[in-house]
C-alpha positions in Angstrom: 0.2 0.1 0.0 1.2 3.5 -1.0 0.0 7.2 0.0 -1.0 9.6 -1.9 -2.7 13.3 -2.2 -6.4 12.7 -3.7 -6.0 16.2 -6.1 -8.6 15.8 -8.4 -11.4 13.7 -9.5 -12.0 12.1 -13.2 -15.6 12.2 -15.1 -16.8 9.6 -18.2 -18.9 9.2 -20.2 -19.0 5.9 -20.1 -17.9 3.4 -17.4 -17.4 -1.0 -17.1 -20.4 -2.2 -15.7 -18.6 -3.9 -12.8 -16.8 -0.6 -11.9 -20.8 1.2 -11.6 -21.1 3.2 -7.9 -18.1 3.8 -7.1 -15.7 7.6 -8.9 -12.2 7.6 -10.1 -10.0 9.9 -7.9 -6.6 11.7 -9.6 -4.2 11.1 -7.1 -0.5 12.3 -6.7 1.6 9.8 -5.0 4.0 10.5 -1.9 7.4 9.9 -1.4 10.9 10.6 0.3 11.0 14.2 0.3 7.3 14.7 0.9 8.0 13.0 4.5 11.1 15.2 5.2 8.8 17.7 7.2 8.7 15.8 10.2 4.8 15.8 12.1 4.0 18.6 9.2 1.3 17.6 6.8 3.5 16.6 3.6 3.0 19.9 1.4 1.9 20.3 -2.0 2.4 17.9 -4.9 4.4 14.9 -5.7 7.2 14.9 -8.1 6.0 11.7 -9.7 3.6 10.9 -12.0 -0.6 11.7 -11.2 -2.5 8.4 -11.6 -5.5 7.6 -11.5 -7.6 5.6 -8.0 -11.1 3.1 -8.3 -12.2 4.8 -5.6 -15.9 3.7 -3.3 -14.6 4.5 0.1 -15.9 8.0 -0.4 -12.2 9.8 -0.8 -12.5 14.0 -1.4 -10.0 16.1 -3.0 -7.3 16.8 -0.3 -7.9 13.8 1.5 -5.3 11.6 2.5 -5.4 7.8 1.3 -4.2 4.7 1.2 -4.0 3.0 -2.6 -3.0 -1.0 -3.8 -2.0 -0.9 -7.2 -1.2 -3.7 -9.4 -3.0 -6.9 -9.4 -4.5 -6.9 -5.6 -5.9 -3.5 -7.0 -9.0 -5.7 -8.7 -9.7 -8.7 -6.3 -12.6 -7.4 -4.8 -14.8 -7.4 -7.9 -16.2 -10.5 -9.0 -14.7 -10.9 -12.8 -11.9 -9.4 -14.4 -12.1 -5.4 -14.3 -9.8 -3.0 -16.1 -8.5 -1.6 -12.5 -5.1 -0.2 -12.0 -5.5 0.9 -8.6 -8.0 1.3 -5.8 -9.0 2.9 -2.8 -8.3 0.5 0.3 -8.3 3.4 3.1 -9.0 6.6 3.8 -6.2 8.5 6.2 -6.6 10.5 8.8 -3.3 11.9 10.4 0.1 11.1 9.0 2.7 10.5 12.3 6.4 10.4 10.9 9.8 11.8 12.0 12.9 11.4 10.1 15.5 10.6 11.8 18.4 12.3 11.6 
């Protein structure tokens, strides 16, 4: 699982019926540089490429989420679905203190 910040939503004109009921979020994954502020929340957007994440938990813009990528992202569905990343957790706080 990786952490990321929701920076937008994706609107589709057509969707796979198996993915109905969820929405699509544009997520900026956290990288090591974003955690160097210690207890401060990670600011801004990372330099890593953003990705689209399927969400059925209710994540919104500005939220920190835990997402899973790869084959495991499609596991919650009954049949094969074209999903590469899924929201697995809504993160309330990130407590991290870098070792100096």
